[in-house]
C-alpha positions as CSV (number, residue, x, y, z in Angstrom):
1,M,122.4,112.4,104.9
2,P,119.0,111.9,106.5
3,R,116.8,109.7,104.4
4,W,113.6,109.7,106.5
5,A,111.3,112.6,107.3
6,W,108.0,112.2,109.3
7,G,105.6,113.8,111.8
8,P,105.4,117.4,110.6
9,S,103.8,120.4,112.3
10,I,102.9,123.8,110.8
11,V,102.3,127.2,112.2
12,E,101.8,130.7,110.7
13,L,104.0,133.3,112.3
14,A,103.1,136.9,113.1
15,D,105.0,138.1,110.0
16,G,103.0,135.8,107.6
17,Q,105.7,133.2,107.3
18,L,104.8,129.5,107.4
19,L,107.1,127.5,109.7
20,V,107.2,123.7,109.5
21,A,109.0,121.4,111.9
22,Y,109.5,117.7,111.4
23,T,111.7,114.7,112.4
24,A,114.4,113.4,110.2
25,S,116.8,110.5,110.4
26,A,119.5,108.7,108.5
27,K,118.1,105.4,109.7
28,T,116.0,103.3,107.3
29,A,113.7,101.8,109.9
30,G,110.0,102.3,110.0
31,S,108.3,105.3,111.5
32,A,107.7,103.3,114.8
33,T,111.5,103.3,115.5
34,I,112.7,106.4,113.8
35,E,113.3,108.1,117.2
36,K,115.6,105.3,118.4
37,S,118.6,106.7,116.4
38,D,121.7,108.7,117.0
39,F,121.0,110.4,113.7
40,T,117.5,111.6,114.5
41,A,116.9,115.3,114.9
42,L,114.3,118.0,114.5
43,Y,114.4,120.2,111.4
44,F,112.8,123.4,110.3
45,T,111.9,125.1,107.0
46,Q,109.7,128.1,106.2
47,R,108.3,130.3,103.5
48,N,105.8,133.1,103.0
49,A,102.1,132.0,103.5
50,A,101.3,133.7,100.1
51,G,103.8,131.6,98.2
52,G,107.4,131.3,97.3
53,E,110.2,128.9,97.9
54,W,110.8,126.9,101.1
55,T,114.1,127.6,102.8
56,P,116.7,124.9,103.0
57,P,116.0,122.7,106.1
58,R,117.9,123.7,109.2
59,R,118.7,121.3,112.0
60,A,117.5,122.3,115.5
61,P,120.4,123.9,117.4
62,F,119.6,122.0,120.6
63,D,120.0,118.5,119.1
64,R,121.3,116.0,121.6
65,P,122.9,112.8,120.3
66,E,122.0,110.9,123.4
67,V,118.2,111.5,122.9
68,G,116.1,110.5,119.9
69,E,113.7,113.4,119.3
70,G,110.4,113.3,117.4
71,N,106.9,114.5,116.9
72,P,107.4,118.3,117.0
73,L,104.4,120.5,117.7
74,L,104.4,124.2,117.0
75,F,102.2,126.8,118.7
76,L,102.2,130.6,118.6
77,H,101.6,132.2,122.0
78,G,101.4,135.9,121.4
79,E,104.7,136.8,119.8
80,E,106.4,133.8,121.4
81,L,106.9,130.6,119.5
82,W,106.4,127.4,121.5
83,L,107.8,124.0,120.5
84,F,106.7,120.7,122.1
85,Y,108.4,117.4,121.2
86,F,109.3,114.1,122.8
87,G,112.6,112.5,123.4
88,V,113.6,108.9,123.8
89,P,116.7,108.7,126.1
90,R,119.5,106.3,125.2
91,A,120.9,104.0,127.9
92,P,124.6,104.2,128.7
93,N,125.2,100.9,126.9
94,G,123.9,102.5,123.7
95,T,120.6,100.6,123.6
96,W,117.1,102.2,123.6
97,P,115.2,100.4,126.4
98,G,111.5,100.8,126.3
99,G,111.6,102.6,123.0
100,E,108.7,105.1,122.6
101,Q,107.1,103.8,125.7
102,S,109.9,105.6,127.7
103,A,109.6,108.9,125.8
104,E,109.6,112.2,127.6
105,L,107.6,115.3,126.6
106,Y,109.6,118.5,126.4
107,W,108.8,122.2,125.8
108,R,110.9,125.0,124.5
109,R,110.2,128.7,123.7
110,S,111.6,131.1,121.2
111,A,111.3,134.9,121.1
112,D,112.8,135.2,117.6
113,Q,110.6,132.9,115.5
114,G,112.8,129.9,116.0
115,A,116.3,131.3,115.5
116,T,117.2,130.6,119.1
117,W,115.4,128.5,121.8
118,S,115.1,128.4,125.6
119,E,116.4,125.5,127.6
120,A,114.0,122.5,127.6
121,T,111.4,122.0,130.2
122,L,110.3,118.4,131.0
123,L,106.5,118.4,131.1
124,R,105.7,114.7,131.5
125,A,107.3,111.3,131.5
126,P,106.5,108.8,130.2
127,V,104.5,109.5,127.1
128,T,104.1,107.3,124.1
129,V,104.3,110.3,121.8
130,S,103.4,114.0,121.7
131,A,100.0,114.1,120.0
132,T,98.8,117.1,118.1
133,K,99.0,120.9,118.3
134,P,97.9,122.8,121.4
135,V,94.8,125.0,121.3
136,R,93.9,128.2,123.1
137,L,90.5,128.4,124.8
138,A,88.3,131.5,125.1
139,N,89.4,132.0,128.8
140,G,93.0,132.0,127.8
141,D,93.8,128.4,128.9
142,I,96.1,126.5,126.6
143,V,95.4,122.7,126.2
144,L,98.1,120.4,125.0
145,P,97.1,116.8,124.0
146,F,99.5,113.9,124.7
147,S,99.4,110.2,123.9
148,S,100.1,107.6,126.6
149,S,98.3,104.9,128.4
150,P,95.9,106.4,129.0
151,S,96.1,109.5,126.8
152,G,95.2,113.0,128.1
153,V,95.8,116.7,128.0
154,L,98.0,119.2,129.9
155,I,96.3,122.5,130.7
156,T,98.0,125.8,131.7
157,S,96.2,129.0,132.8
158,D,99.4,131.0,133.4
159,S,101.3,130.8,130.1
160,G,103.1,127.6,131.1
161,K,104.2,128.4,134.6
162,T,102.1,125.5,135.9
163,W,100.4,122.6,134.1
164,R,97.7,120.3,135.3
165,E,96.8,116.9,133.8
166,S,93.5,115.5,132.7
167,L,93.1,111.9,131.3
168,F,90.6,110.4,129.0
169,P,88.4,107.6,130.4
170,A,89.2,104.1,129.3
171,T,87.3,102.8,126.2
172,G,87.4,99.2,127.3
173,R,89.4,96.2,126.1
174,E,88.0,96.0,122.6
175,A,89.5,99.3,121.4
176,A,92.0,101.8,122.7
177,A,91.7,105.5,121.8
178,S,94.9,107.5,121.8
179,M,96.8,110.5,120.2
180,P,94.0,113.0,120.7
181,S,93.5,116.1,118.5
182,V,91.5,118.7,120.3
183,Q,89.4,121.7,119.1
184,P,87.4,124.4,120.9
185,L,83.8,124.5,119.7
186,P,81.6,127.6,119.2
187,D,79.3,126.5,122.1
188,G,82.2,126.5,124.6
189,R,82.8,122.8,124.7
190,L,86.1,121.2,123.9
191,L,86.1,118.3,121.3
192,A,88.7,115.6,121.1
193,M,89.0,113.1,118.3
194,L,91.3,110.1,118.9
195,R,92.9,107.3,116.8
196,T,92.0,103.7,117.4
197,S,94.2,100.7,118.1
198,R,93.7,97.1,119.1
199,V,91.2,96.6,116.2
200,N,93.6,96.2,113.3
201,H,92.1,92.8,112.3
202,D,88.5,94.0,112.1
203,P,87.9,96.8,109.6
204,A,84.4,97.3,110.8
205,R,85.8,98.6,114.1
206,Q,88.6,100.8,112.7
207,L,86.8,104.0,113.5
208,L,87.7,107.4,114.8
209,H,86.6,108.1,118.4
210,R,85.2,111.2,119.9
211,S,85.2,112.7,123.4
212,L,83.7,115.9,124.7
213,S,84.5,118.2,127.6
214,A,82.2,120.8,129.1
215,D,84.7,122.2,131.6
216,G,87.7,123.2,129.5
217,G,89.3,119.8,129.3
218,R,89.3,119.0,133.0
219,T,87.0,116.1,132.6
220,W,86.1,114.1,129.4
221,S,83.3,111.8,128.2
222,V,84.1,108.2,127.4
223,P,85.4,108.1,123.8
224,E,82.8,106.8,121.5
225,P,83.2,105.5,117.9
226,L,82.1,107.6,114.9
227,P,80.8,105.2,112.2
228,A,81.1,107.9,109.5
229,I,84.9,108.2,109.8
230,R,87.4,105.4,109.6
231,N,90.8,105.3,111.2
232,P,93.5,102.6,110.7
233,N,95.3,103.5,114.0
234,S,96.7,106.8,112.6
235,R,97.1,110.5,113.7
236,L,94.7,113.1,112.6
237,D,94.2,116.9,112.9
238,L,91.2,119.2,113.3
239,V,90.4,122.7,112.1
240,Q,87.3,124.7,113.0
241,L,86.1,126.7,109.9
242,P,84.3,130.0,109.9
243,S,81.4,128.2,108.3
244,G,80.8,126.3,111.6
245,E,82.0,123.1,110.0
246,L,84.8,121.0,111.3
247,L,87.6,119.9,109.1
248,V,89.1,116.5,109.8
249,V,92.5,115.7,108.1
250,G,93.7,112.2,108.3
251,N,93.4,108.6,106.9
252,D,89.8,107.8,106.3
253,T,90.8,104.3,105.4
254,V,91.0,100.8,107.0
255,R,93.8,98.3,107.3
256,L,93.4,94.9,105.7
257,P,96.2,92.9,107.1
258,Q,96.4,90.4,104.2
259,R,96.9,93.3,101.7
260,D,98.2,96.3,103.6
261,G,100.9,94.8,105.8
262,A,101.6,97.0,108.8
263,S,99.6,100.0,107.8
264,G,96.3,100.9,106.2
265,R,97.3,104.6,105.7
266,K,96.7,104.5,102.0
267,E,95.3,108.0,101.5
268,I,95.3,111.5,103.0
269,N,91.7,112.6,103.2
270,L,90.0,115.9,104.0
271,L,86.5,115.6,105.5
272,L,83.9,118.2,106.5
273,T,81.4,117.5,109.2
274,A,78.7,119.8,110.6
275,D,77.7,117.5,113.5
276,L,81.1,116.7,115.2
277,G,81.8,113.6,113.1
278,R,78.4,111.8,113.1
279,T,78.1,112.4,109.4
280,V,80.4,113.7,106.7
281,S,79.2,116.1,104.1
282,H,82.3,116.3,101.9
283,R,85.3,114.0,101.5
284,K,88.3,114.8,99.4
285,T,91.5,112.8,98.7
286,V,94.8,114.7,98.2
287,A,97.3,111.9,98.2
288,K,96.7,108.2,97.4
289,R,98.7,105.0,97.1
290,Y,97.5,103.7,93.8
291,D,98.4,100.1,94.2
292,Q,97.3,98.6,97.5
293,T,99.0,95.2,97.1
294,V,102.7,94.4,96.5
295,A,104.0,96.5,93.6
296,K,103.8,100.2,94.3
297,P,104.5,102.4,91.2
298,N,105.0,105.6,93.2
299,G,107.0,103.8,95.9
300,V,104.7,105.1,98.7
301,I,103.7,102.6,101.4
302,E,101.8,105.0,103.5
303,W,100.8,108.6,104.0
304,G,100.2,110.0,107.5
305,Y,100.7,112.3,110.5
306,P,99.0,115.5,109.1
307,S,99.1,118.9,110.7
308,A,96.6,121.6,109.7
309,I,95.9,125.2,110.5
310,L,93.5,127.9,109.4
311,G,95.5,130.9,108.0
312,R,95.4,134.4,109.4
313,D,93.3,135.4,106.4
314,G,90.5,133.3,107.8
315,R,90.1,131.5,104.5
316,T,93.1,129.4,103.6
317,I,93.7,126.0,105.2
318,H,97.4,125.1,105.3
319,F,98.4,121.5,106.0
320,V,101.4,119.2,105.8
321,F,101.8,115.4,106.0
322,G,104.5,112.8,105.6
323,S,105.0,109.8,103.3
324,R,106.8,106.5,103.9
325,N,108.3,105.0,100.8
326,D,109.3,101.6,99.6
327,K,112.8,100.6,100.8
328,R,113.8,100.4,97.1
329,Q,113.5,104.2,96.9
330,E,116.5,106.5,97.6
331,Q,114.4,108.8,99.8
332,L,112.5,106.8,102.4
333,G,110.2,109.5,103.7
334,Q,109.3,113.1,102.7
335,I,107.1,116.0,103.9
336,Y,104.4,117.5,101.7
337,Y,102.4,120.8,101.9
338,C,99.0,121.7,100.6
339,R,96.7,124.6,100.8
340,V,92.9,124.6,100.1
341,D,89.9,126.8,100.9
342,R,86.3,126.0,101.6
343,P,85.0,126.5,98.0
344,W,87.5,123.9,96.9
345,F,85.3,121.2,98.5
346,E,82.5,122.1,96.2
347,R,84.4,121.6,93.0
348,P,84.5,118.2,91.2
349,A,86.3,115.6,93.1
350,T,89.6,114.9,91.3
351,L,92.7,113.3,92.8
352,A,95.6,115.7,92.2
353,E,98.6,113.8,93.3
354,F,101.9,115.8,92.6
355,D,100.4,117.3,89.4
356,P,102.4,120.5,88.7
357,D,99.5,121.9,86.8
358,E,97.1,121.6,89.7
359,A,97.4,124.7,92.0
360,L,96.2,122.7,95.0
361,A,98.5,119.7,94.6
362,P,100.9,118.9,97.4
363,R,104.0,120.9,97.4
364,N,107.0,118.9,98.3
365,L,109.1,120.6,100.9
366,P,112.9,120.5,100.4
367,R,114.5,117.1,101.0
368,T,116.1,116.9,104.3
369,A,119.7,118.3,104.2
370,A,122.7,116.8,105.8
371,P,123.4,118.2,109.3
């Protein structure tokens, strides 16, 4: 039975159902190696956006044992559901040469809300990982972020018949910006926020980076650090709110190597900014690792890889994220769901971690089922 779940993606379908895709594996290795497993596959679960129970997880029908699959990204294109994910091919001798550095970015489509899928189309190789959800621009272009060296976006103007690539400029040797999350802005520009690596031993430089495009993602500014938002080398997601504010969902934390081991992803935070990340007006914590040293009462080592959307009602923010647990726990990784709205940010700041009496507490999706 799979013991690990990570890297979720959420989308609201045309009929009001919320669909979540994620990676699951029977392996007990860390998230960096989950895709290098014969037991790794993509899973789906869904429920009505207004509430109700999540369906039992179902394994993707196109699972290939010779490929470790991960980081699913869901996107609704008209009535057609799109799925992007990456696969790590296994060598004939059973090894995984190159690991995630040899990953391939795939694309599938579904005309029946994920019941059946098209054959896979290879979009790019190599990639490090697929990054975050695609976005649709005012002119109809679709922009898909990807993470590699360097990271970039793929753009289609013809519903996927052709794709062109655009890369982010290098940030220099002191910091590397990767795994972009992109968001169209009301003024027509395209914003990208990127995680930061190569600075794990200097908390002062563990900052989110920002890049802007004035031509629909074809060219980008050099990513610049945002002193108001921290990032311990972790994925984030963005949502443009009707208020004009930008919602940033991620880990607004830093990694202290002597205390946090391999990760500083101690919290899942929601931040509101009205100036594209230069300042933060509201900051909320929805999940937190209480003990940041050795003993962890709730078993959680880290929270991460959020995916967030604005609901069709124009008010509700739906988001999912994963947890990685202490190896002493039976379940090594789970997926959690939350929903909030803009007025929630004005209420007193209280941490509501898995409190059944708190309406906005994370809802735990069903544990991953056996294939």
